[in-house]
PQR file with spaces between the fields and no chain letter, atoms N, CA, C, O and H, PARSE charges and radii, in Angstrom:
ATOM       1  N    MET     1     -40.642  -32.480   33.571 -0.4000 1.5000
ATOM       2  CA   MET     1     -40.842  -33.058   32.153 -0.0000 2.0000
ATOM       3  C    MET     1     -41.203  -32.294   31.163  0.5500 1.7000
ATOM       4  O    MET     1     -41.905  -31.320   31.433 -0.5500 1.4000
ATOM       5  N    LYS     2     -40.752  -32.588   29.557 -0.4000 1.5000
ATOM       6  CA   LYS     2     -41.056  -32.007   28.646 -0.0000 2.0000
ATOM       7  C    LYS     2     -42.617  -32.143   28.035  0.5500 1.7000
ATOM       8  O    LYS     2     -43.568  -32.896   28.246 -0.5500 1.4000
ATOM       9  H    LYS     2     -40.182  -33.380   29.338  0.4000 1.0000
ATOM      10  N    GLU     3     -42.322  -30.872   27.066 -0.4000 1.5000
ATOM      11  CA   GLU     3     -43.663  -31.223   26.133 -0.0000 2.0000
ATOM      12  C    GLU     3     -43.562  -31.531   25.409  0.5500 1.7000
ATOM      13  O    GLU     3     -43.819  -30.526   24.745 -0.5500 1.4000
ATOM      14  H    GLU     3     -41.550  -30.261   26.894  0.4000 1.0000
ATOM      15  N    ASN     4     -43.351  -32.245   24.741 -0.4000 1.5000
ATOM      16  CA   ASN     4     -43.035  -32.226   23.431 -0.0000 2.0000
ATOM      17  C    ASN     4     -42.402  -33.537   22.887  0.5500 1.7000
ATOM      18  O    ASN     4     -41.832  -34.199   23.753 -0.5500 1.4000
ATOM      19  H    ASN     4     -43.143  -33.060   25.280  0.4000 1.0000
ATOM      20  N    TYR     5     -42.386  -34.021   21.688 -0.4000 1.5000
ATOM      21  CA   TYR     5     -41.078  -34.762   21.274 -0.0000 2.0000
ATOM      22  C    TYR     5     -40.494  -34.672   19.980  0.5500 1.7000
ATOM      23  O    TYR     5     -41.027  -34.239   18.958 -0.5500 1.4000
ATOM      24  H    TYR     5     -42.850  -33.483   20.984  0.4000 1.0000
ATOM      25  N    PHE     6     -39.143  -35.203   20.152 -0.4000 1.5000
ATOM      26  CA   PHE     6     -38.960  -34.293   18.440 -0.0000 2.0000
ATOM      27  C    PHE     6     -38.887  -35.493   17.866  0.5500 1.7000
ATOM      28  O    PHE     6     -38.520  -36.460   18.533 -0.5500 1.4000
ATOM      29  H    PHE     6     -38.710  -35.554   20.982  0.4000 1.0000
ATOM      30  N    ILE     7     -39.240  -35.621   16.487 -0.4000 1.5000
ATOM      31  CA   ILE     7     -39.200  -36.167   15.409 -0.0000 2.0000
ATOM      32  C    ILE     7     -38.333  -36.244   13.928  0.5500 1.7000
ATOM      33  O    ILE     7     -38.671  -35.621   12.922 -0.5500 1.4000
ATOM      34  H    ILE     7     -39.538  -34.835   15.945  0.4000 1.0000
ATOM      35  N    ASP     8     -37.348  -36.991   14.006 -0.4000 1.5000
ATOM      36  CA   ASP     8     -36.275  -36.680   12.632 -0.0000 2.0000
ATOM      37  C    ASP     8     -37.175  -37.554   11.476  0.5500 1.7000
ATOM      38  O    ASP     8     -37.691  -38.669   11.407 -0.5500 1.4000
ATOM      39  H    ASP     8     -37.074  -37.497   14.824  0.4000 1.0000
ATOM      40  N    ILE     9     -37.052  -36.472   10.701 -0.4000 1.5000
ATOM      41  CA   ILE     9     -38.347  -36.863    9.279 -0.0000 2.0000
ATOM      42  C    ILE     9     -37.283  -37.071    8.004  0.5500 1.7000
ATOM      43  O    ILE     9     -36.489  -36.256    7.533 -0.5500 1.4000
ATOM      44  H    ILE     9     -36.632  -35.566   10.756  0.4000 1.0000
ATOM      45  N    ASN    10     -37.501  -38.191    7.689 -0.4000 1.5000
ATOM      46  CA   ASN    10     -36.572  -38.368    6.250 -0.0000 2.0000
ATOM      47  C    ASN    10     -37.253  -39.085    5.637  0.5500 1.7000
ATOM      48  O    ASN    10     -37.869  -40.068    6.050 -0.5500 1.4000
ATOM      49  H    ASN    10     -38.145  -38.853    8.072  0.4000 1.0000
ATOM      50  N    ASP    11     -37.164  -38.291    3.697 -0.4000 1.5000
ATOM      51  CA   ASP    11     -37.826  -39.109    2.903 -0.0000 2.0000
ATOM      52  C    ASP    11     -36.715  -39.146    1.771  0.5500 1.7000
ATOM      53  O    ASP    11     -36.983  -38.760    0.634 -0.5500 1.4000
ATOM      54  H    ASP    11     -36.664  -37.492    3.361  0.4000 1.0000
ATOM      55  N    GLY    12     -35.678  -39.541    2.057 -0.4000 1.5000
ATOM      56  CA   GLY    12     -34.507  -40.318    1.317 -0.0000 2.0000
ATOM      57  C    GLY    12     -34.259  -39.478    0.250  0.5500 1.7000
ATOM      58  O    GLY    12     -33.455  -39.934   -0.563 -0.5500 1.4000
ATOM      59  H    GLY    12     -35.460  -39.855    2.981  0.4000 1.0000
ATOM      60  N    SER    13     -34.743  -38.316   -0.003 -0.4000 1.5000
ATOM      61  CA   SER    13     -34.215  -36.902   -0.653 -0.0000 2.0000
ATOM      62  C    SER    13     -32.473  -36.593   -0.964  0.5500 1.7000
ATOM      63  O    SER    13     -31.759  -36.372   -1.942 -0.5500 1.4000
ATOM      64  H    SER    13     -35.396  -37.946    0.657  0.4000 1.0000
ATOM      65  N    THR    14     -32.298  -36.762    0.811 -0.4000 1.5000
ATOM      66  CA   THR    14     -31.294  -35.925    1.116 -0.0000 2.0000
ATOM      67  C    THR    14     -30.961  -36.650    2.238  0.5500 1.7000
ATOM      68  O    THR    14     -31.584  -37.591    2.731 -0.5500 1.4000
ATOM      69  H    THR    14     -32.878  -36.942    1.605  0.4000 1.0000
ATOM      70  N    THR    15     -29.617  -35.986    2.719 -0.4000 1.5000
ATOM      71  CA   THR    15     -29.062  -36.317    4.106 -0.0000 2.0000
ATOM      72  C    THR    15     -29.534  -36.371    5.404  0.5500 1.7000
ATOM      73  O    THR    15     -29.370  -37.128    6.361 -0.5500 1.4000
ATOM      74  H    THR    15     -29.111  -35.221    2.318  0.4000 1.0000
ATOM      75  N    LYS    16     -30.464  -34.887    5.077 -0.4000 1.5000
ATOM      76  CA   LYS    16     -30.557  -34.022    5.960 -0.0000 2.0000
ATOM      77  C    LYS    16     -32.172  -34.333    6.682  0.5500 1.7000
ATOM      78  O    LYS    16     -33.103  -33.762    6.115 -0.5500 1.4000
ATOM      79  H    LYS    16     -30.597  -34.272    4.300  0.4000 1.0000
ATOM      80  N    ASN    17     -32.443  -35.027    7.644 -0.4000 1.5000
ATOM      81  CA   ASN    17     -33.255  -34.791    8.206 -0.0000 2.0000
ATOM      82  C    ASN    17     -34.083  -33.665    8.889  0.5500 1.7000
ATOM      83  O    ASN    17     -33.526  -33.204    9.885 -0.5500 1.4000
ATOM      84  H    ASN    17     -31.687  -35.491    8.106  0.4000 1.0000
ATOM      85  N    ILE    18     -35.597  -32.981    8.497 -0.4000 1.5000
ATOM      86  CA   ILE    18     -35.987  -31.851    9.256 -0.0000 2.0000
ATOM      87  C    ILE    18     -36.905  -32.583   10.816  0.5500 1.7000
ATOM      88  O    ILE    18     -37.626  -33.503   11.202 -0.5500 1.4000
ATOM      89  H    ILE    18     -36.050  -33.357    7.688  0.4000 1.0000
ATOM      90  N    GLN    19     -36.189  -31.348   11.224 -0.4000 1.5000
ATOM      91  CA   GLN    19     -37.203  -32.530   13.326 -0.0000 2.0000
ATOM      92  C    GLN    19     -38.383  -31.983   13.244  0.5500 1.7000
ATOM      93  O    GLN    19     -38.536  -30.853   12.780 -0.5500 1.4000
ATOM      94  H    GLN    19     -35.603  -30.601   10.910  0.4000 1.0000
ATOM      95  N    ALA    20     -39.300  -32.677   13.660 -0.4000 1.5000
ATOM      96  CA   ALA    20     -40.899  -32.455   13.528 -0.0000 2.0000
ATOM      97  C    ALA    20     -40.974  -31.836   14.899  0.5500 1.7000
ATOM      98  O    ALA    20     -39.893  -31.589   15.434 -0.5500 1.4000
ATOM      99  H    ALA    20     -39.175  -33.595   14.037  0.4000 1.0000
ATOM     100  N    ILE    21     -42.203  -31.512   15.626 -0.4000 1.5000
ATOM     101  CA   ILE    21     -42.021  -31.175   16.978 -0.0000 2.0000
ATOM     102  C    ILE    21     -43.567  -31.369   16.899  0.5500 1.7000
ATOM     103  O    ILE    21     -44.304  -30.815   16.084 -0.5500 1.4000
ATOM     104  H    ILE    21     -43.081  -31.712   15.192  0.4000 1.0000
ATOM     105  N    LEU    22     -44.104  -32.633   18.310 -0.4000 1.5000
ATOM     106  CA   LEU    22     -44.661  -33.290   18.813 -0.0000 2.0000
ATOM     107  C    LEU    22     -45.312  -33.017   19.288  0.5500 1.7000
ATOM     108  O    LEU    22     -45.079  -33.793   20.215 -0.5500 1.4000
ATOM     109  H    LEU    22     -43.505  -33.083   18.972  0.4000 1.0000
ATOM     110  N    ASN    23     -46.480  -32.285   19.744 -0.4000 1.5000
ATOM     111  CA   ASN    23     -47.069  -31.674   21.133 -0.0000 2.0000
ATOM     112  C    ASN    23     -47.278  -33.420   22.032  0.5500 1.7000
ATOM     113  O    ASN    23     -47.988  -34.310   21.564 -0.5500 1.4000
ATOM     114  H    ASN    23     -46.669  -31.655   18.991  0.4000 1.0000
ATOM     115  N    LYS    24     -46.462  -33.555   23.377 -0.4000 1.5000
ATOM     116  CA   LYS    24     -46.727  -35.306   24.407 -0.0000 2.0000
ATOM     117  C    LYS    24     -47.933  -35.480   24.579  0.5500 1.7000
ATOM     118  O    LYS    24     -48.194  -36.555   25.121 -0.5500 1.4000
ATOM     119  H    LYS    24     -45.885  -32.832   23.756  0.4000 1.0000
ATOM     120  N    ASN    25     -48.911  -34.748   24.294 -0.4000 1.5000
ATOM     121  CA   ASN    25     -50.536  -34.777   24.418 -0.0000 2.0000
ATOM     122  C    ASN    25     -51.070  -35.706   23.087  0.5500 1.7000
ATOM     123  O    ASN    25     -51.979  -36.521   23.243 -0.5500 1.4000
ATOM     124  H    ASN    25     -48.698  -33.876   23.855  0.4000 1.0000
ATOM     125  N    ALA    26     -50.486  -35.523   21.915 -0.4000 1.5000
ATOM     126  CA   ALA    26     -50.733  -35.937   21.039 -0.0000 2.0000
ATOM     127  C    ALA    26     -51.099  -37.659   20.926  0.5500 1.7000
ATOM     128  O    ALA    26     -50.918  -38.372   21.912 -0.5500 1.4000
ATOM     129  H    ALA    26     -49.747  -34.861   21.789  0.4000 1.0000
ATOM     130  N    LYS    27     -51.549  -38.144   19.817 -0.4000 1.5000
ATOM     131  CA   LYS    27     -51.850  -39.352   19.724 -0.0000 2.0000
ATOM     132  C    LYS    27     -50.947  -39.894   18.523  0.5500 1.7000
ATOM     133  O    LYS    27     -50.981  -39.649   17.318 -0.5500 1.4000
ATOM     134  H    LYS    27     -51.696  -37.564   19.015  0.4000 1.0000
ATOM     135  N    LYS    28     -49.863  -40.987   19.543 -0.4000 1.5000
ATOM     136  CA   LYS    28     -48.900  -41.631   18.589 -0.0000 2.0000
ATOM     137  C    LYS    28     -48.647  -43.033   18.818  0.5500 1.7000
ATOM     138  O    LYS    28     -48.106  -43.597   19.769 -0.5500 1.4000
ATOM     139  H    LYS    28     -49.836  -41.186   20.522  0.4000 1.0000
ATOM     140  N    ASP    29     -49.191  -43.515   17.663 -0.4000 1.5000
ATOM     141  CA   ASP    29     -49.048  -44.439   17.278 -0.0000 2.0000
ATOM     142  C    ASP    29     -48.072  -45.460   16.022  0.5500 1.7000
ATOM     143  O    ASP    29     -48.430  -46.396   15.306 -0.5500 1.4000
ATOM     144  H    ASP    29     -49.630  -43.056   16.890  0.4000 1.0000
ATOM     145  N    PHE    30     -46.767  -44.778   16.182 -0.4000 1.5000
ATOM     146  CA   PHE    30     -45.830  -44.985   14.981 -0.0000 2.0000
ATOM     147  C    PHE    30     -45.314  -45.090   16.125  0.5500 1.7000
ATOM     148  O    PHE    30     -45.613  -44.707   17.256 -0.5500 1.4000
ATOM     149  H    PHE    30     -46.476  -44.018   16.764  0.4000 1.0000
ATOM     150  N    GLY    31     -44.075  -45.960   15.427 -0.4000 1.5000
ATOM     151  CA   GLY    31     -42.051  -45.947   16.179 -0.0000 2.0000
ATOM     152  C    GLY    31     -41.333  -45.834   15.414  0.5500 1.7000
ATOM     153  O    GLY    31     -41.858  -45.745   14.304 -0.5500 1.4000
ATOM     154  H    GLY    31     -43.832  -46.271   14.508  0.4000 1.0000
ATOM     155  N    TYR    32     -40.157  -45.780   15.415 -0.4000 1.5000
ATOM     156  CA   TYR    32     -38.777  -46.312   14.418 -0.0000 2.0000
ATOM     157  C    TYR    32     -39.288  -46.633   13.509  0.5500 1.7000
ATOM     158  O    TYR    32     -40.182  -47.480   13.494 -0.5500 1.4000
ATOM     159  H    TYR    32     -39.730  -45.852   16.317  0.4000 1.0000
ATOM     160  N    GLY    33     -38.633  -45.744   12.043 -0.4000 1.5000
ATOM     161  CA   GLY    33     -39.209  -46.745   10.530 -0.0000 2.0000
ATOM     162  C    GLY    33     -40.250  -46.536   10.339  0.5500 1.7000
ATOM     163  O    GLY    33     -40.475  -47.274    9.380 -0.5500 1.4000
ATOM     164  H    GLY    33     -37.908  -45.056   12.055  0.4000 1.0000
ATOM     165  N    ALA    34     -41.529  -45.814   10.653 -0.4000 1.5000
ATOM     166  CA   ALA    34     -42.536  -45.709   10.378 -0.0000 2.0000
ATOM     167  C    ALA    34     -43.030  -44.636    9.117  0.5500 1.7000
ATOM     168  O    ALA    34     -42.804  -43.426    9.143 -0.5500 1.4000
ATOM     169  H    ALA    34     -41.346  -45.215   11.433  0.4000 1.0000
ATOM     170  N    SER    35     -43.906  -45.508    7.774 -0.4000 1.5000
ATOM     171  CA   SER    35     -44.057  -44.272    7.215 -0.0000 2.0000
ATOM     172  C    SER    35     -45.385  -42.963    7.836  0.5500 1.7000
ATOM     173  O    SER    35     -46.509  -43.350    8.155 -0.5500 1.4000
ATOM     174  H    SER    35     -44.089  -46.491    7.752  0.4000 1.0000
ATOM     175  N    ILE    36     -45.123  -41.978    7.885 -0.4000 1.5000
ATOM     176  CA   ILE    36     -45.848  -41.131    8.698 -0.0000 2.0000
ATOM     177  C    ILE    36     -46.456  -39.741    7.433  0.5500 1.7000
ATOM     178  O    ILE    36     -46.060  -39.548    6.283 -0.5500 1.4000
ATOM     179  H    ILE    36     -44.210  -41.664    7.625  0.4000 1.0000
ATOM     180  N    GLU    37     -47.299  -39.143    8.068 -0.4000 1.5000
ATOM     181  CA   GLU    37     -48.274  -38.424    6.768 -0.0000 2.0000
ATOM     182  C    GLU    37     -48.081  -36.869    8.170  0.5500 1.7000
ATOM     183  O    GLU    37     -48.604  -37.043    9.271 -0.5500 1.4000
ATOM     184  H    GLU    37     -47.621  -39.300    9.001  0.4000 1.0000
ATOM     185  N    VAL    38     -47.531  -35.905    7.960 -0.4000 1.5000
ATOM     186  CA   VAL    38     -47.305  -34.915    9.002 -0.0000 2.0000
ATOM     187  C    VAL    38     -48.182  -33.778    7.763  0.5500 1.7000
ATOM     188  O    VAL    38     -48.234  -33.862    6.536 -0.5500 1.4000
ATOM     189  H    VAL    38     -47.106  -35.763    7.065  0.4000 1.0000
ATOM     190  N    ASN    39     -48.685  -32.928    8.558 -0.4000 1.5000
ATOM     191  CA   ASN    39     -49.040  -31.623    8.429 -0.0000 2.0000
ATOM     192  C    ASN    39     -48.588  -30.280    9.431  0.5500 1.7000
ATOM     193  O    ASN    39     -48.535  -30.955   10.458 -0.5500 1.4000
ATOM     194  H    ASN    39     -48.643  -32.860    9.554  0.4000 1.0000
ATOM     195  N    GLY    40     -48.308  -29.215    9.794 -0.4000 1.5000
ATOM     196  CA   GLY    40     -47.573  -28.314   10.245 -0.0000 2.0000
ATOM     197  C    GLY    40     -47.118  -26.963   10.227  0.5500 1.7000
ATOM     198  O    GLY    40     -47.523  -26.446    9.186 -0.5500 1.4000
ATOM     199  H    GLY    40     -48.350  -28.666    8.959  0.4000 1.0000
ATOM     200  N    ILE    41     -46.621  -26.359   10.743 -0.4000 1.5000
ATOM     201  CA   ILE    41     -46.236  -24.822   10.282 -0.0000 2.0000
ATOM     202  C    ILE    41     -44.805  -24.938   10.230  0.5500 1.7000
ATOM     203  O    ILE    41     -44.279  -24.983   11.342 -0.5500 1.4000
ATOM     204  H    ILE    41     -46.292  -26.778   11.589  0.4000 1.0000
ATOM     205  N    LEU    42     -43.821  -25.015    8.974 -0.4000 1.5000
ATOM     206  CA   LEU    42     -42.504  -24.966    8.855 -0.0000 2.0000
ATOM     207  C    LEU    42     -41.910  -23.382    9.254  0.5500 1.7000
ATOM     208  O    LEU    42     -42.251  -22.350    8.676 -0.5500 1.4000
ATOM     209  H    LEU    42     -44.248  -24.978    8.071  0.4000 1.0000
ATOM     210  N    SER    43     -41.054  -23.471   10.255 -0.4000 1.5000
ATOM     211  CA   SER    43     -39.965  -22.582   10.386 -0.0000 2.0000
ATOM     212  C    SER    43     -38.805  -23.446   10.709  0.5500 1.7000
ATOM     213  O    SER    43     -38.704  -24.667   10.828 -0.5500 1.4000
ATOM     214  H    SER    43     -40.777  -24.309   10.724  0.4000 1.0000
ATOM     215  N    LEU    44     -37.655  -22.124   10.856 -0.4000 1.5000
ATOM     216  CA   LEU    44     -36.511  -22.785   11.344 -0.0000 2.0000
ATOM     217  C    LEU    44     -35.891  -22.256   12.512  0.5500 1.7000
ATOM     218  O    LEU    44     -36.054  -21.066   12.778 -0.5500 1.4000
ATOM     219  H    LEU    44     -37.737  -21.132   10.760  0.4000 1.0000
ATOM     220  N    SER    45     -35.316  -22.867   13.120 -0.4000 1.5000
ATOM     221  CA   SER    45     -35.212  -23.189   14.695 -0.0000 2.0000
ATOM     222  C    SER    45     -34.269  -22.466   14.572  0.5500 1.7000
ATOM     223  O    SER    45     -33.664  -22.187   13.537 -0.5500 1.4000
ATOM     224  H    SER    45     -35.184  -23.835   12.904  0.4000 1.0000
ATOM     225  N    PRO    46     -33.977  -21.908   16.252 -0.5600 1.5000
ATOM     226  CA   PRO    46     -32.844  -20.998   16.861  0.2800 2.0000
ATOM     227  C    PRO    46     -31.399  -21.579   16.062  0.5500 1.7000
ATOM     228  O    PRO    46     -30.644  -20.705   15.636 -0.5500 1.4000
ATOM     229  N    LYS    47     -31.070  -22.789   15.890 -0.4000 1.5000
ATOM     230  CA   LYS    47     -29.916  -23.047   14.686 -0.0000 2.0000
ATOM     231  C    LYS    47     -29.893  -22.946   13.270  0.5500 1.7000
ATOM     232  O    LYS    47     -29.101  -23.333   12.411 -0.5500 1.4000
ATOM     233  H    LYS    47     -31.683  -23.500   16.237  0.4000 1.0000
ATOM     234  N    GLY    48     -31.147  -22.222   13.249 -0.4000 1.5000
ATOM     235  CA   GLY    48     -30.714  -22.522   11.409 -0.0000 2.0000
ATOM     236  C    GLY    48     -31.544  -23.277   10.701  0.5500 1.7000
ATOM     237  O    GLY    48     -32.185  -22.974    9.695 -0.5500 1.4000
ATOM     238  H    GLY    48     -31.790  -21.908   13.947  0.4000 1.0000
ATOM     239  N    ASN    49     -31.504  -24.095   11.180 -0.4000 1.5000
ATOM     240  CA   ASN    49     -32.201  -25.445   10.538 -0.0000 2.0000
ATOM     241  C    ASN    49     -34.027  -25.063   10.903  0.5500 1.7000
ATOM     242  O    ASN    49     -34.688  -24.303   11.611 -0.5500 1.4000
ATOM     243  H    ASN    49     -30.984  -24.341   11.997  0.4000 1.0000
ATOM     244  N    TYR    50     -34.305  -26.596    9.484 -0.4000 1.5000
ATOM     245  CA   TYR    50     -35.952  -26.055    9.251 -0.0000 2.0000
ATOM     246  C    TYR    50     -36.555  -27.645   10.746  0.5500 1.7000
ATOM     247  O    TYR    50     -36.097  -28.751   11.031 -0.5500 1.4000
ATOM     248  H    TYR    50     -33.767  -27.213    8.910  0.4000 1.0000
ATOM     249  N    GLU    51     -37.680  -26.843   11.224 -0.4000 1.5000
ATOM     250  CA   GLU    51     -38.354  -27.536   11.418 -0.0000 2.0000
ATOM     251  C    GLU    51     -39.743  -27.266   11.356  0.5500 1.7000
ATOM     252  O    GLU    51     -40.244  -26.219   10.947 -0.5500 1.4000
ATOM     253  H    GLU    51     -38.052  -25.944   10.993  0.4000 1.0000
ATOM     254  N    LEU    52     -40.643  -28.765   11.999 -0.4000 1.5000
ATOM     255  CA   LEU    52     -41.725  -28.580   11.634 -0.0000 2.0000
ATOM     256  C    LEU    52     -42.660  -28.574   12.876  0.5500 1.7000
ATOM     257  O    LEU    52     -42.697  -29.529   13.652 -0.5500 1.4000
ATOM     258  H    LEU    52     -40.236  -29.616   12.331  0.4000 1.0000
ATOM     259  N    LYS    53     -43.556  -27.242   13.059 -0.4000 1.5000
ATOM     260  CA   LYS    53     -44.552  -27.466   14.281 -0.0000 2.0000
ATOM     261  C    LYS    53     -45.769  -28.515   13.950  0.5500 1.7000
ATOM     262  O    LYS    53     -46.822  -27.964   13.627 -0.5500 1.4000
ATOM     263  H    LYS    53     -43.526  -26.465   12.429  0.4000 1.0000
ATOM     264  N    VAL    54     -45.774  -29.939   13.984 -0.4000 1.5000
ATOM     265  CA   VAL    54     -47.340  -30.814   13.739 -0.0000 2.0000
ATOM     266  C    VAL    54     -47.844  -30.079   14.322  0.5500 1.7000
ATOM     267  O    VAL    54     -47.409  -29.380   15.237 -0.5500 1.4000
ATOM     268  H    VAL    54     -44.919  -30.386   14.246  0.4000 1.0000
ATOM     269  N    GLU    55     -49.542  -30.168   13.556 -0.4000 1.5000
ATOM     270  CA   GLU    55     -50.277  -29.896   13.721 -0.0000 2.0000
ATOM     271  C    GLU    55     -51.131  -31.115   13.402  0.5500 1.7000
ATOM     272  O    GLU    55     -52.183  -31.180   14.037 -0.5500 1.4000
ATOM     273  H    GLU    55     -49.896  -30.735   12.813  0.4000 1.0000
ATOM     274  N    ASP    56     -50.928  -31.890   12.717 -0.4000 1.5000
ATOM     275  CA   ASP    56     -51.555  -33.154   12.438 -0.0000 2.0000
ATOM     276  C    ASP    56     -50.863  -34.017   11.850  0.5500 1.7000
ATOM     277  O    ASP    56     -50.387  -33.830   10.730 -0.5500 1.4000
ATOM     278  H    ASP    56     -50.073  -31.837   12.201  0.4000 1.0000
ATOM     279  N    ILE    57     -50.708  -35.135   12.561 -0.4000 1.5000
ATOM     280  CA   ILE    57     -50.181  -36.338   12.053 -0.0000 2.0000
ATOM     281  C    ILE    57     -51.372  -38.059   12.030  0.5500 1.7000
ATOM     282  O    ILE    57     -52.241  -38.233   12.884 -0.5500 1.4000
ATOM     283  H    ILE    57     -51.095  -35.287   13.470  0.4000 1.0000
ATOM     284  N    GLN    58     -51.059  -39.180   10.770 -0.4000 1.5000
ATOM     285  CA   GLN    58     -51.501  -39.706   10.513 -0.0000 2.0000
ATOM     286  C    GLN    58     -50.371  -40.573   10.273  0.5500 1.7000
ATOM     287  O    GLN    58     -49.517  -40.196    9.471 -0.5500 1.4000
ATOM     288  H    GLN    58     -50.353  -39.039   10.076  0.4000 1.0000
ATOM     289  N    THR    59     -50.230  -41.902   10.975 -0.4000 1.5000
ATOM     290  CA   THR    59     -49.776  -43.227   10.580 -0.0000 2.0000
ATOM     291  C    THR    59     -49.728  -43.798    9.094  0.5500 1.7000
ATOM     292  O    THR    59     -50.882  -44.046    8.744 -0.5500 1.4000
ATOM     293  H    THR    59     -50.924  -42.208   11.626  0.4000 1.0000
ATOM     294  N    ILE    60     -49.191  -43.971    8.514 -0.4000 1.5000
ATOM     295  CA   ILE    60     -49.683  -44.685    7.323 -0.0000 2.0000
ATOM     296  C    ILE    60     -48.832  -46.010    7.182  0.5500 1.7000
ATOM     297  O    ILE    60     -49.280  -46.532    6.162 -0.5500 1.4000
ATOM     298  H    ILE    60     -48.254  -43.770    8.798  0.4000 1.0000
ATOM     299  N    GLY    61     -47.744  -46.891    7.731 -0.4000 1.5000
ATOM     300  CA   GLY    61     -47.364  -47.753    7.853 -0.0000 2.0000
ATOM     301  C    GLY    61     -46.166  -47.921    8.734  0.5500 1.7000
ATOM     302  O    GLY    61     -45.224  -47.131    8.664 -0.5500 1.4000
ATOM     303  H    GLY    61     -47.380  -46.467    8.560  0.4000 1.0000
ATOM     304  N    THR    62     -46.187  -49.158    9.745 -0.4000 1.5000
ATOM     305  CA   THR    62     -45.152  -49.510   10.445 -0.0000 2.0000
ATOM     306  C    THR    62     -44.238  -50.567   10.532  0.5500 1.7000
ATOM     307  O    THR    62     -44.513  -51.758   10.384 -0.5500 1.4000
ATOM     308  H    THR    62     -46.952  -49.799    9.802  0.4000 1.0000
ATOM     309  N    TYR    63     -42.902  -49.978   10.831 -0.4000 1.5000
ATOM     310  CA   TYR    63     -41.870  -50.689   10.462 -0.0000 2.0000
ATOM     311  C    TYR    63     -41.565  -51.968   11.079  0.5500 1.7000
ATOM     312  O    TYR    63     -41.527  -52.224   12.282 -0.5500 1.4000
ATOM     313  H    TYR    63     -42.679  -49.011   10.951  0.4000 1.0000
ATOM     314  N    LYS    64     -41.367  -52.687   10.153 -0.4000 1.5000
ATOM     315  CA   LYS    64     -41.323  -54.707   10.282 -0.0000 2.0000
ATOM     316  C    LYS    64     -40.225  -55.381   10.273  0.5500 1.7000
ATOM     317  O    LYS    64     -39.611  -55.006    9.274 -0.5500 1.4000
ATOM     318  H    LYS    64     -41.398  -52.479    9.175  0.4000 1.0000
ATOM     319  N    PHE    65     -39.613  -56.190   10.841 -0.4000 1.5000
ATOM     320  CA   PHE    65     -38.086  -56.499   10.695 -0.0000 2.0000
ATOM     321  C    PHE    65     -38.531  -57.466   10.819  0.5500 1.7000
ATOM     322  O    PHE    65     -39.581  -57.686   11.422 -0.5500 1.4000
ATOM     323  H    PHE    65     -40.111  -56.494   11.653  0.4000 1.0000
ATOM     324  N    ASN    66     -37.515  -58.639   10.027 -0.4000 1.5000
ATOM     325  CA   ASN    66     -37.611  -60.230   10.709 -0.0000 2.0000
ATOM     326  C    ASN    66     -36.284  -60.399   11.395  0.5500 1.7000
ATOM     327  O    ASN    66     -35.308  -59.651   11.330 -0.5500 1.4000
ATOM     328  H    ASN    66     -36.662  -58.461    9.537  0.4000 1.0000
ATOM     329  N    LEU    67     -36.427  -61.520   12.067 -0.4000 1.5000
ATOM     330  CA   LEU    67     -34.937  -61.234   12.776 -0.0000 2.0000
ATOM     331  C    LEU    67     -34.626  -63.267   12.091  0.5500 1.7000
ATOM     332  O    LEU    67     -35.260  -64.249   12.480 -0.5500 1.4000
ATOM     333  H    LEU    67     -37.219  -62.128   12.121  0.4000 1.0000
ATOM     334  N    TYR    68     -33.571  -63.251   11.127 -0.4000 1.5000
ATOM     335  CA   TYR    68     -33.235  -64.264   11.040 -0.0000 2.0000
ATOM     336  C    TYR    68     -32.363  -65.499   11.988  0.5500 1.7000
ATOM     337  O    TYR    68     -32.161  -66.615   11.511 -0.5500 1.4000
ATOM     338  H    TYR    68     -33.056  -62.454   10.811  0.4000 1.0000
């Protein structure tokens, strides 16, 4: 069983995402499209992309949509 969740984060300033690594035991009350605030350690992944090892995460807002 995997020990971590991998979250793609994008603030809209670029087309590239940053991968955030969240421990599976961490509290998570958000889903796809949510606004979150993340603090942690930024480093390079083995593939050369940036990744953030999450130390603290808070949900700012959840994504809601209407079906017409």
